[in-house]
Structures are given as structure tokens and as C-alpha cells.
C-alpha angles and dihedrals in degrees: 000000000000109000107214126185087251092057090051091053090049090052086057090049092049095051093046096051093044093050094049091045091051094046090045085222141066143073117292098161098077096046093048090048097044097041094103093047088051092051090052094051102035098044100037111029117010112104106212145133115217090197091059113031093177097054104141093220093062126111113245120239121196124188099206090175088060095170086080088063093141088070089062094041091051092050092048091049095047096045096053110267121144092270114114132203086252087058089054091048087055092057112155092001129132113291093348123151087237108065123178090265126027110274121196114233090017099073119037110241096025108122100190143007110256138175105099092095117246098022094090092062088045089055089047092054089051093050091047089051093047092051091052092047096048091045090053092051101041111024121097133188108293092007111086093167089157104053122129143127124239111217120191131186118204142163143209092286094057092052092047092057113090093231089070090064091049098051099035091053088055094045089058094046090049092048094228094180094171090064109098118183125188114202116208098217101189099138095229135108134160095285094047134256110019096210086087091063107011112050099144119144092238095187095055092041089058095042086055089055090056097257131144106240123201125187155313086244127174102267090204094056102089093192092051092050091047089053091048091053092047088053091047092056090060093064109115103189111011137068113239131232115195111198109210121188110214141165113241111233092016109199099028108116097207106024104037112116094018137100090241091077094050103083114006141066115270095233127235098278093048090044089057092048093047089051089054094047093050091044085237108147105169126111118261113290094010116125119182113246091239090063091051091051094048093050103037109114100186098102095047090043094054090050090052093049091046089055090047093047090052091051092048090049090057090044091053089050092049099039107020094167095049093046092050092049093046091049090051095050096046089051090055094238116147123228113282091241096046095104091047091052092051095046090051089050091051092049089053094048090049090054095045095046093192126191106224141133110275091238083063091043088056090052092050088054089052090052090050098055110011093092088052092052110058094176091061107119118183138184147163139212094244091300102097094131092047101040089042092218098147123087138206109295099003115140126207121254112251129179093238090068110002087209104115123104098213122072122206099211096176118217096328108115098164095041090047092054094048091047090050090053089053090053091050091050092051089055129214097092138063100221130200133170137186149209137142113303093239086063093055082094088074092051098041101105091051092048087053092050090051090055091045091050093044093232128163094241118147125206119196116199122181135180088054107179149354084308090087088073129193099032086079137205097330086065102029112095115222109154100021099091097054091039090057092046088058090068112097119236094018125119110213111194124195105179123195101203148001093287096051089045090059088047092052093050091046091052092045094052095044096045098088095170100041127057119224139215119207115196123202137187128234095215127063117267121210115244113239106233114235132141115282091238090055092047091053093050089048091050090054091050090048091052092052101034108022089232140053143170105274095179124012126220112276087232093055137261090291097055110051118157097181140001119219111203119195145151138207117339092006094065094085089051092054091048093050091048089048089057092054093045092049089051087056091055100262123132107227127183116200113209119194111206109186094164118033091177092065091044091053090059093057121106109263093248092060092047089050091049090059099041101031124192092283120115113278136210120189122204123195132138094239139077111310105221101095096049094069092075085069103035093039103186092000127099137274125206108202146110124282097168133061117271130249136231111262143104109301092240089059092047096052090054097043093049093049102250093141136120091246094057093047092048092048091047093052093047094048091048094051092045092054093053 
């Protein structure tokens, strides 16, 4: 049998339509339409080693139109990854290695989790930026140890999503010439022909971004796609978009070119007709051995990695310190002295006991450890001076050097967050980004994806409540803190002072499988006076448990009449109310809970030890609902309406965040017991 490129493409089509048919769900149209493009890229250009999916010298491949996951699974299987035919038969089934959309760390060879359209291209931009930045820092003449292309497939849906505008604009500005995107221009989406709702001039749009645009080319002409990719690789200062015209569901006699083939199985009769049309006469899931041999990339991949390993060995000999540092950073290991640095900073903050806004406390934390964490990479959505996400001596990243450690993302919250996730996935950096808390809504799906992918991605949100004052309800966060806490595998920190800010940052940097949110106030927050020794002990407990006893009952731990729970800017209010209540003879414990997510993971006995059986009142300037799981039949002082435009001092009083209200609430609660 002569294995032609067309036969390889048909093998991909067959596996895709067979797997979708067996699962009775999925998306056969895109894999069948992009099969020829995939053959051109994967057999003629993509540098990868199926035996080692994490080889650092590999090119990165991102399937932004992730609903077509069977295209990627078929490619991985045929080229020799640890993905068997049985895995393909288990497509979309419980705990299989072939879920409905690609998931990183589930399927070997998958670089990122995709499916929410547009985020894949955002991740790709982040990976391409990380490659350029690491190369600028670590490469030396004759030693291009960081040197790969980032390839991304995307479709009409990705380009319709607003996030694609945000990230592709940045990619052009950043001159990411090693980013090559192939656009599956098939003109069909779920509702039919996209010309009725997507009539953009894509070429001119991307040229305006500063991209190199090739095509349209015939996406079913493998040689034409091959030539387009080769041309794209010659670009010196621009990312490339290759527009490839295809027929969705290519090969299906009755469904090709229609929305019917987008998201449902072909059916047995159409499968038979498609096999005949493709001249594919093997049973479902049967691939001739000759095709396996022709497409298997293990031998070539081993050779490529051996060449790279030899290069890196010479690099290590010539630049041992650089090689050691790069290896450490790519492994995700933190500097050996990081914990010592943080503990010294916490001790200093405990001694200083400064009254500052927690956005400023966050910046102080950055100044304390950033110089000891060279992989730290910050950024802000045009709010650097408000979010306070820069630190002393940091320079902005610019595409003439790629050496800065602070990224100006512009007003692109969603794009910023998806790019950051791509940077985290590439490895070598600990990335964080920032905006106002109320704009976390724009970032939310990328935050969710970071949690789903278990990435060390850090999101800083400031101006966290009605405390920001006159900007009014559009900027005053009410529901955002609890809504972020609803996301699984996400640590949401709301520190109250410089010590808790350091604790939040230490936790965020050390949590390599859990993303973090760090929330800061615009206004100053009074530091609660305690002994430095007590504060350091409390910091350790907060790092481990997410909550701690800030001030104990004056009657002792065995005689507690009420527990006041609070976070962030409401901690001083709880402390002042405690003083009044204690003067009235009540024993009141104040519990600071800067990270309820960590607290929720504690064993029940530890939770009860902190909260006790005493009546409880929670205080937080956000919607009240989630706090009732802690206070049970107690009370919550919060905000269940939108804010108002007025000075912060007026707002706190009008919305009932006063000592008198807290005291009255506690007294009424105790009387009703």
C-alpha cells in the first residue's frame, strides 16, 4: 500500500467519525474538514516527541476550536503518543483519556484545555510570549535552548468571540513572529452560514493588528498548506494568520458543507456513504499498519530530542548557572530561600504594623520578595498605578528586548487573563495580572479555566467594595467576592493588612496546582495591634488554614459568648465592636478568615475549633448568602443591593457598617438564644 498524504487525512476523518458515532455525541465536522491541514502541519513541520510530550524543545500545538477534539486525538494516536485505539473508542466516556474537549494533563500531548471559544488563541499568545521572553533571558549566541513555534488552529467561532480581538491585537503589537495561526474558514457554525452574522474582512482585520496574512489557500490541498506554513516561518517580526478555505465535514455526501455535520454523529447510513466517498473500506477503528508506520513520529521525535539534549549539554557546560536556573524555573520549583524571604518579610510587617490600603499592602509584599523570585511576571489592564502591581526597579516588557517583568496589557481583562494562563502553561514564569474587582466579570471564564487546568495563575483585584467611594455602583463590587469563591480549586484571598497580604502572596506563589485571587482595598485599613510574636504565629496559621483567631475572648477560649467573623476591610470594624461588647461583659472571639477556600478544606473538627458552638456574626461588604454556612442560624452583616455614589465614609454608615449595628446585632442574637 502506498501511503499518500490524502490517505493519512482520511485516516483522521475515519477515526473522528467513528469515535463520534460510537459515543453518539461529538463534533465530526471540523476534524473532517481540517484533516488535510493537520497532516500538513503534523507530518511536515511540527517538532515533537510522542515519547516525551513535555520535552521543552517541542513546538506547541493548540486546538482553540476545541470542540473538534477528535482531530487532536486522532493525530496523537496516529503519531505514536500514549493514546490507544481503546482510548479513542472511549471518547467522551467516564474518566477516559479522550474527554469531549481537550484537557491538559488528561491526554498526553494536549498543551491546554480548550472548548470555550477564543481562549485557546489567548493561551497560544501567552505561550508565544513566554517563548520570546525566556529566549531573550536565557539564549546565548550559538545556544538557542528556547526556540519553538506555537501553532494554533481556530475557527469562525473563535474569531467572533471578543477575546480574539484583545489577544490578537497584542500579539501583533508584541511582534510574536513565531506564532502561526491557521484559520479554518469553512463559513459554517451551528446556526448555519456565518455570512449572515460574521461578515468581517478577516484579512484586513489581522493586517490592521500588524499580522502577516497568507491566503486564502485551499485547506484541502496539503501541499498548499505546507507551503503556507513554510512561508509563515520566515516572518521576522509579525505573527502569521493562514486563512484556509475548507468544507466542514469533508467526505460526507449529504452533510458536508452544512451545519448538520457540526455537532452530531453522522449516523450509520451516512457513515457507510462517507466511507465509500473517501474510498475507505476498513471497519470502524481499523487503521492499516502502513498508515501507522508512515505517520508515527517517535523515531524522528527521538532524533530531534537527542539533538536538543546535546545542545543543552553544551549549553550547561558553557553557562552552568544559566542552565541550572532555566532548569529550575521550567520545573516549577521555587528558589530554595523563598520561604525564608517570606518569613523575614512577615516578621518585618508584624513589627511595623502599618495602616495602609491592602492594594498598597500587596505592593509592599511584592517589593519584599520580587527580587528573590526572578520568574515573577506581573501585569495590569491599564491600571498599574491603581492596582499597584509594579515593584521597585521593575521594567516593562517591550518587544524590542522582551526582558521586562511587567506587562502593560491595555484595557483587555479577558484577554489578559487567558494570555496569563498560556504563560503559566508554558512554564518558566509565575504570572499574575490585575484590574479592579468589579471587572473580574470580564476575566471570569479564564479564571475558571485556570482552576480547571490546575495552573499557578494569580489574579489581583483591587477596589473591592463600596469603600472605593464616589465612582459608584458600576465600580463597587458587591457579588464578586462570593461568586469567585464558588469556583472549585481557586483560592480567594481577601487580606486585611500587610501581614495577611504577604501570607496571601506566599500561598499563591507556592500553590502550584491551584490558581489564586488576591483582593485589595482602595482605602486604608487600620492595622489591628497585637504583639509581633502573636502576629507571626497567626500568619503561619492563616497560611495553613485560611483562618485564625485574631483576638480571643476576654473570658478565655473556654468562655465565648459570640464569634465575629470578618475579612479584609471589615476586620477593624469587628475589632472595635468586640471592644464595646467586651466592656459590656461579653466574651467575643474575632476570627479573620482571609481565605475561606482553605478553611473549607479543613477537617470538620478544626473548623469547629475555630468557630466553636457560640453564636456567630459574619461581617463582609458583599452579598450575604454564602456566609450562612458558617454562622448557621447566626447573622450576616453585608450588602444585598448595589452601592451608591458618595464618599466612602458616608457609604459605610448608610449601609450599616458601624460599630453600633454590629453590637446591636450580637446582643439581639444572644438574647434570642
